[in-house]
C-alpha positions, 0 to 999 in steps of 0.5 A: 696213899695220896695225902694232900697238904691243904693250907690257907690264911684266914682273913676278916671281912677287911682282909686282915689276917686273923687267928681261928680254926678250920674243921675238915669233916669227911662226909657222904660215906653213908654207913660205910667206914671210909678207907684208903682205896685198895687198903684196910687203912681207915680215913680220919673223919675229922681233922682240925687245923689251927690258924696262928695269929697271922691267920696261917693254917695247914692240914693233911687230908686223904684225897677224896679221889683215893677214898672208898666209898667214892663220892666223899667230900669234905665239909669245911667249917671256919671259926674265928678266935671266939669259936663263932662259925664264919663259913661252912663250905663243901669241897672235893679235895683231889690230886696232888698237894700242896693246895691253897684252899683259896684256889678251890671252888666249893661244890654245890650239890653232891650226889648222895650215897645210899643209907640202907634204902633211904637216899637224901638228895642234897640239892637246892630246894626242899628235900623229896624224901621222908626220913626218920625224925631228927634227920639233918643235912647241910646244903652248901649250895644254898647255905641251908641246914635242913632238919626233918621234924617228923612232919615236914622239912625245915631249914635254917640259913647260915650266912 
């Protein structure tokens, strides 16, 4: 069970440490229940770390390289002390810890996992598939939240 300790320090745009929270959400596992490879242990889908007044946070996560199905990633949402979303990035967290999140490079496009017969490509540009109305996904490379409204794909850019 390769649990990895992730730590970091939240800072504002002037480099001053601030309180807040960091949500780690496991994604890209399709309809499967994510498990530790070779076991029946279920992997938590969400983990929340709270940054103290000095901005310091710590979380313990299952490494993506030890999760079945393969190709999972963590969507990481950082919120300030007022719960306003500051940033959303996607990371492949692997190897041994502890890991300072500031040393990780966000992943761009992620190879999608099949959900039944439908695959949602997560790449820059408009999605090519036609899913059910209300389907949504995050494209971390372009910071776009794509939503299918039953007729066309629409997106919101989050900065």
